[in-house]
C-alpha positions as CSV (number, residue, x, y, z in Angstrom):
1,M,-2.1,-10.6,-0.4
2,Y,-3.9,-7.3,-0.3
3,I,-3.1,-5.9,-3.8
4,T,-3.3,-8.6,-6.5
5,E,-0.6,-9.1,-9.2
6,S,-3.2,-8.2,-11.9
7,T,-3.8,-4.9,-10.2
8,V,-0.1,-4.2,-10.1
9,K,0.2,-5.0,-13.8
10,R,-2.7,-2.7,-14.6
11,I,-1.1,0.1,-12.7
12,M,2.2,-0.4,-14.4
13,K,0.5,-0.4,-17.8
14,E,-1.3,2.9,-16.9
15,A,2.2,4.2,-16.0
16,G,3.3,3.4,-19.6
17,A,4.7,-0.1,-19.5
18,K,4.1,-2.1,-22.7
19,R,5.2,-5.4,-21.3
20,I,5.8,-6.6,-17.7
21,S,7.6,-9.7,-16.6
22,S,5.9,-11.8,-14.0
23,D,9.0,-11.5,-11.7
24,A,8.7,-7.7,-11.8
25,S,5.0,-7.6,-11.1
26,R,5.3,-10.2,-8.2
27,Y,8.2,-8.3,-6.7
28,L,6.4,-5.0,-6.8
29,Q,3.3,-6.6,-5.5
30,K,5.2,-7.9,-2.4
31,R,6.8,-4.5,-1.8
32,I,3.5,-2.6,-2.1
33,N,1.8,-5.0,0.2
34,V,4.5,-4.7,2.8
35,M,4.4,-0.9,2.5
36,L,0.6,-0.9,2.8
37,F,0.6,-3.0,5.9
38,D,3.3,-0.9,7.6
39,I,1.5,2.4,6.9
40,S,-1.8,0.9,8.0
41,K,-0.2,-0.4,11.2
42,K,1.3,3.1,12.0
43,A,-2.1,4.8,11.2
44,V,-3.9,2.4,13.7
45,Q,-1.3,3.2,16.3
46,L,-1.7,6.9,15.8
47,S,-5.5,6.7,16.1
48,K,-5.2,4.6,19.3
49,H,-2.7,7.2,20.7
50,A,-5.3,9.9,20.0
51,K,-7.8,7.7,21.9
52,R,-10.0,7.2,18.9
53,K,-11.4,4.0,17.5
54,T,-11.7,5.3,13.9
55,V,-8.6,5.7,11.8
56,D,-8.8,9.2,10.3
57,V,-7.2,10.6,7.1
58,S,-4.8,12.6,9.3
59,D,-3.6,9.3,10.8
60,V,-2.9,8.0,7.4
61,K,-1.1,11.2,6.3
62,L,1.1,11.1,9.3
63,A,1.8,7.4,8.9
64,C,3.0,8.1,5.3
65,N,5.6,10.6,6.4
């Protein structure tokens, strides 16, 4: 996994959660990791299409849209 469950719990607490079930944090962890992988994959494709080896912030921004 890319983002740990403890990181997810910390983010949720910063967002105002007082208590977080393990099921909720694990589910969100899985969803975040899938989204992160998908965006990263699109950003890499965009940089390759632009004939660059380096993924730029513009690639990430486009991949997020």
